[in-house]
C-alpha positions, 0 to 999 in steps of 0.5 A: 471503540473498535473499528470495522474494516472493509473486506478485500472484495469491497476495496480490491485496491493495489496501493503504491507505497513510497516510504524509506523508513522500515518501521513505517513500511511495516506499519502501513503494510499491516494497515493496508493488509487489514483493509484488504489492499495489495501493496507495491513498495518503493523506497524512494521517488525514483523507484516509485516512478519506475514501478508506476504503470505507464497508462493505457 
């Protein structure tokens, strides 16, 4: 059974991925690209906090 993925135009999301395992980073990165998402990678929680935009 094959799955179809939404196009980038449908999603248009930027995802902040917080993951410290390189293999998992590559796997999730591949999935997000297939879904048409941009990805920002943080290897731990403190890095994610520093990368997360501080709101309006």
